[in-house]
BAPA-306544 format. One record per residue (C-alpha): x, y, z; residue in one letter; residue number from 1. Coordinates in pm, 1 decimal, decimal comma. Layout:
{{X; Y; Z}; a; NUM}
...
***
This chain:
{{6483,2; -2151,3; -2369,3}; x; 1}
{{6234,7; -2278,5; -2621,7}; x; 2}
{{5881,3; -2366,0; -2537,2}; x; 3}
{{5896,6; -2715,9; -2684,5}; x; 4}
{{6089,0; -3034,5; -2629,2}; x; 5}
{{6338,0; -3177,1; -2873,8}; x; 6}
{{6187,2; -3522,1; -2908,3}; x; 7}
{{6263,1; -3801,5; -3152,1}; x; 8}
{{6016,0; -3669,0; -3409,0}; x; 9}
{{6172,2; -3320,9; -3410,8}; x; 10}
{{6523,1; -3469,7; -3430,5}; x; 11}
{{6416,5; -3699,2; -3716,9}; x; 12}
{{6267,1; -3403,6; -3908,1}; x; 13}
{{6589,9; -3205,4; -3856,1}; x; 14}
{{6794,4; -3504,2; -3974,9}; x; 15}
{{6584,9; -3529,8; -4293,7}; x; 16}
{{6614,1; -3155,9; -4356,0}; x; 17}
{{6988,9; -3153,1; -4296,5}; x; 18}
{{7047,7; -3451,1; -4526,0}; x; 19}
{{6842,6; -3280,2; -4798,1}; x; 20}
{{7053,2; -2960,8; -4799,9}; x; 21}
{{7391,7; -3103,4; -4702,2}; x; 22}
{{7648,2; -3108,8; -4986,5}; x; 23}
{{7813,0; -3440,1; -5070,9}; x; 24}
{{8154,2; -3330,3; -4939,6}; x; 25}
{{8004,7; -3282,7; -4591,6}; x; 26}
{{7809,1; -3610,6; -4572,2}; x; 27}
{{8044,3; -3748,8; -4309,1}; x; 28}
{{7936,4; -3466,2; -4075,9}; x; 29}
{{7559,2; -3523,6; -4090,4}; x; 30}
{{7528,8; -3613,8; -3721,3}; x; 31}
{{7727,9; -3305,5; -3619,9}; x; 32}
{{7513,2; -3082,8; -3841,7}; x; 33}
{{7194,3; -3226,1; -3692,7}; x; 34}
{{7333,1; -3159,1; -3345,8}; x; 35}
{{7413,4; -2798,8; -3446,9}; x; 36}
{{7056,1; -2756,4; -3564,6}; x; 37}
{{6925,8; -2898,6; -3234,6}; x; 38}
{{7147,8; -2654,8; -3043,8}; x; 39}
{{7007,1; -2367,7; -3251,5}; x; 40}
{{6658,1; -2471,4; -3150,6}; x; 41}
{{6752,0; -2496,6; -2785,0}; x; 42}
{{6924,1; -2157,1; -2786,8}; x; 43}
{{6640,0; -1988,9; -2971,3}; x; 44}
{{6437,7; -1747,4; -2762,8}; x; 45}
{{6154,4; -1742,8; -3014,9}; x; 46}
{{5829,3; -1908,1; -2913,4}; x; 47}
{{5766,7; -2071,2; -3251,1}; x; 48}
{{5579,1; -2390,6; -3323,2}; x; 49}
{{5826,7; -2650,4; -3458,1}; x; 50}
{{5656,5; -2690,6; -3794,5}; x; 51}
{{5836,1; -2881,3; -4069,8}; x; 52}
{{5897,4; -2552,3; -4252,6}; x; 53}
{{6055,0; -2391,3; -3946,1}; x; 54}
{{6270,1; -2697,0; -3875,9}; x; 55}
{{6377,8; -2700,4; -4240,0}; x; 56}
{{6491,1; -2335,8; -4215,1}; x; 57}
{{6682,8; -2409,2; -3894,1}; x; 58}
{{6857,4; -2706,8; -4059,5}; x; 59}
{{6937,1; -2501,1; -4368,6}; x; 60}
{{7086,2; -2220,5; -4157,3}; x; 61}
{{7300,4; -2464,4; -3959,9}; x; 62}
{{7440,6; -2622,1; -4277,6}; x; 63}
{{7506,4; -2288,3; -4448,6}; x; 64}
{{7681,3; -2146,8; -4140,7}; x; 65}
{{7906,4; -2452,3; -4121,0}; x; 66}
{{7991,1; -2426,7; -4492,8}; x; 67}
{{8080,2; -2058,8; -4447,3}; x; 68}
{{8290,9; -2138,4; -4141,8}; x; 69}
{{8482,7; -2406,8; -4329,2}; x; 70}
{{8544,0; -2190,9; -4635,5}; x; 71}
{{8645,5; -1889,1; -4427,8}; x; 72}
{{8918,6; -2072,1; -4239,7}; x; 73}
{{9175,7; -2276,7; -4419,8}; x; 74}
{{9354,3; -2429,7; -4127,2}; x; 75}
{{9721,6; -2509,6; -4158,1}; x; 76}
{{9887,2; -2651,8; -3852,4}; x; 77}
{{10189,2; -2448,8; -3746,0}; x; 78}
{{10431,2; -2731,3; -3677,6}; x; 79}
{{10807,2; -2747,6; -3709,3}; x; 80}
{{10757,1; -2941,8; -4031,5}; x; 81}
{{10564,9; -2655,1; -4195,6}; x; 82}
{{10872,6; -2541,1; -4388,4}; x; 83}
{{10932,1; -2897,1; -4506,4}; x; 84}
{{10573,7; -2925,3; -4632,5}; x; 85}
{{10598,3; -2593,0; -4814,5}; x; 86}
{{10933,9; -2687,8; -4963,2}; x; 87}
{{10782,5; -3009,9; -5098,6}; x; 88}
{{10501,0; -2825,6; -5276,7}; x; 89}
{{10698,7; -2553,5; -5455,5}; x; 90}
{{11059,4; -2518,8; -5557,1}; x; 91}
{{11209,1; -2310,0; -5276,7}; x; 92}
{{11580,6; -2254,9; -5269,5}; x; 93}
{{11772,0; -2311,0; -4946,6}; x; 94}
{{11839,1; -1936,1; -4933,0}; x; 95}
{{11467,3; -1858,3; -4950,2}; x; 96}
{{11394,9; -2116,3; -4681,8}; x; 97}
{{11662,3; -1970,0; -4454,7}; x; 98}
{{11532,2; -1616,5; -4514,6}; x; 99}
{{11176,6; -1728,9; -4432,9}; x; 100}
{{11297,3; -1873,3; -4104,8}; x; 101}
{{11477,2; -1549,3; -4022,4}; x; 102}
{{11171,8; -1338,4; -4106,1}; x; 103}
{{10953,9; -1566,6; -3894,7}; x; 104}
{{11188,6; -1523,5; -3598,8}; x; 105}
{{11184,3; -1144,4; -3641,3}; x; 106}
{{10802,8; -1142,5; -3657,5}; x; 107}
{{10786,0; -1341,0; -3332,5}; x; 108}
{{11033,2; -1105,0; -3165,9}; x; 109}
{{10834,5; -800,9; -3280,9}; x; 110}
{{10508,8; -960,1; -3162,9}; x; 111}
{{10660,5; -991,0; -2814,1}; x; 112}
{{10711,6; -612,7; -2800,9}; x; 113}
{{10342,0; -535,2; -2852,4}; x; 114}
{{10110,0; -440,6; -2568,6}; x; 115}
{{9967,6; -770,5; -2429,5}; x; 116}
{{9608,0; -707,1; -2541,4}; x; 117}
{{9717,0; -616,5; -2894,6}; x; 118}
{{9961,4; -908,1; -2902,2}; x; 119}
{{9681,0; -1155,5; -2821,3}; x; 120}
{{9449,0; -1001,5; -3079,9}; x; 121}
{{9714,1; -990,6; -3354,8}; x; 122}
{{9829,4; -1345,1; -3279,1}; x; 123}
{{9473,3; -1475,3; -3315,5}; x; 124}
{{9431,9; -1270,6; -3635,5}; x; 125}
{{9752,6; -1414,5; -3782,3}; x; 126}
{{9626,5; -1762,2; -3697,4}; x; 127}
{{9326,6; -1699,8; -3922,6}; x; 128}
{{9055,5; -1587,3; -3681,7}; x; 129}
{{8815,5; -1313,3; -3789,8}; x; 130}
{{8760,2; -1003,4; -3576,8}; x; 131}
{{8419,4; -1127,4; -3448,0}; x; 132}
{{8578,4; -1460,0; -3352,4}; x; 133}
{{8859,0; -1276,2; -3172,2}; x; 134}
{{8602,9; -1069,3; -2983,2}; x; 135}
{{8423,5; -1386,2; -2877,8}; x; 136}
{{8742,6; -1570,6; -2781,6}; x; 137}
{{8873,6; -1279,8; -2573,2}; x; 138}
{{8530,7; -1189,2; -2435,4}; x; 139}
{{8552,8; -836,7; -2578,4}; x; 140}
{{8318,2; -610,8; -2770,1}; x; 141}
{{8366,5; -636,6; -3146,9}; x; 142}
{{8481,5; -274,9; -3168,6}; x; 143}
{{8749,2; -332,6; -2903,2}; x; 144}
{{8873,7; -642,3; -3085,8}; x; 145}
{{8877,5; -454,6; -3416,2}; x; 146}
{{9077,5; -168,5; -3268,3}; x; 147}
{{9322,6; -405,8; -3098,5}; x; 148}
{{9379,9; -602,4; -3419,7}; x; 149}
{{9430,4; -307,2; -3651,6}; x; 150}
{{9633,9; -98,3; -3409,5}; x; 151}
{{9838,6; -405,9; -3324,7}; x; 152}
{{9900,5; -474,2; -3693,8}; x; 153}
{{10010,5; -112,3; -3741,9}; x; 154}
{{10249,2; -145,1; -3446,8}; x; 155}
{{10380,0; -475,1; -3582,5}; x; 156}
{{10439,5; -326,4; -3929,2}; x; 157}
{{10625,9; -30,9; -3775,4}; x; 158}
{{10847,9; -258,4; -3565,5}; x; 159}
{{10917,0; -482,9; -3862,2}; x; 160}
{{11009,5; -179,0; -4073,0}; x; 161}
{{11250,9; -67,1; -3799,5}; x; 162}
{{11414,2; -411,0; -3824,6}; x; 163}
{{11436,2; -386,1; -4205,7}; x; 164}
{{11157,2; -632,4; -4284,4}; x; 165}
{{10910,1; -511,6; -4544,3}; x; 166}
{{10661,4; -682,2; -4775,4}; x; 167}
***
């Protein structure tokens, strides 16, 4: 817990700092970014005086971390219409679309054969989560998550090869 209160003056300084460093494409998220900066202050264990320079660094870090998070994860919803959306963007033949559906079904079947811990880790990895995020989501050490992901991927590749699916 920090040794100071987050009052209106501190929040206003954070808001000014965030708006100064926030790129134009994230302007609609200013309030969220300010709140992230406030949460950083509240979670900080450092006994630091909330000077304008310190608050500016906190705001900058919050914005940069959010930019990195957004660029790291390109989210695509896995809905039944995914194949339709892909087919609209590039010229995919019906044979290719059918083959993709078959490969997807085989991948899901092979995922089911994995050890449960590896299956959870690999599923999260295939959904676009990084190893540190997987460790946090599963409440594991990073090394355990890393091992589960990479061993699970090796197992998945082997099972797919047995079924005749290769890159």
